[in-house]
N, C-alpha and C positions, 0 to 999 in steps of 0.2 A: 251640758247643761248651760243654758243661756244666763249670762251674769248680767249683761246691758241689753234690756229689751229695747230701749229706744234706738240702739244702733246694731242690734242683733249680733252681739259679740259673745262668744262661748268661752267656757273654761279652757277649751283647746286653743282658741285664739290667743288668750292671755299667755298661755305657756309658750306657744310659739314666738310671741312677741319678745317674751323674757328671754328665750333662748338666742334671740337676735339682738339683745341689748336693752330692751326696756326694763327699767329698774324701779320706777315710781309710778304714781298714779298719773303724774302730769305726763310722763312718756306714753302711757296707755291712752291718755286723752288726745295727745297729738297724733299718735300712730292709728288709733283704732276708734276714736271717739267716745271711749268710755268716760261716763260722767258728764258728757257735754250737753245731754238732754235733761233730764229731771234731776239726775244726780243721785238717785236712790241707790245706785249699784257700786257707788264709790267704795264703800266699806268692804263689800263683798269681793270686788275687783282686786283691792289691796292684800286681802287674805289670800286669794288665789295667787298673786304675784309673789308673796312672801312663800308660800307653799312650793312654787317653782324654783325656789332657791337662789333667786337673784339678790346680790347684795352690793353690787357695784352699779354706779350710775351709767346711763346710756352714754356711749363714746362720742356722740356727736358728729361721727364721720360719714353720716347719711343724710338723705333728703328727707325732711318731715313732710310727708305728703298729706297727713291729716286724714289718712284712711287706711284700710287694711291693704291696699295695693303696694305700699311700701314693703309690707313683710310677705307679699305674695301668697296670701292665705286663701285657700279655697273654701268658699261657703257651700259647696255642693253636698 
């Protein structure tokens, strides 16, 4: 299911990002663009992120590309 329509981000995209270190809505915004458009998705994205079980912050050891290429997410 799409969570962020503005940037075509799905629940799966968020869970993959969480598995790779994203732990906050700000991490998701930096890496996937979640909430950077209209912002209506922020609450839902936070709920999905929480559901994915991440409780520690992003480790900062990676490049913040500002899009899904950082996480090598296939949108196919």
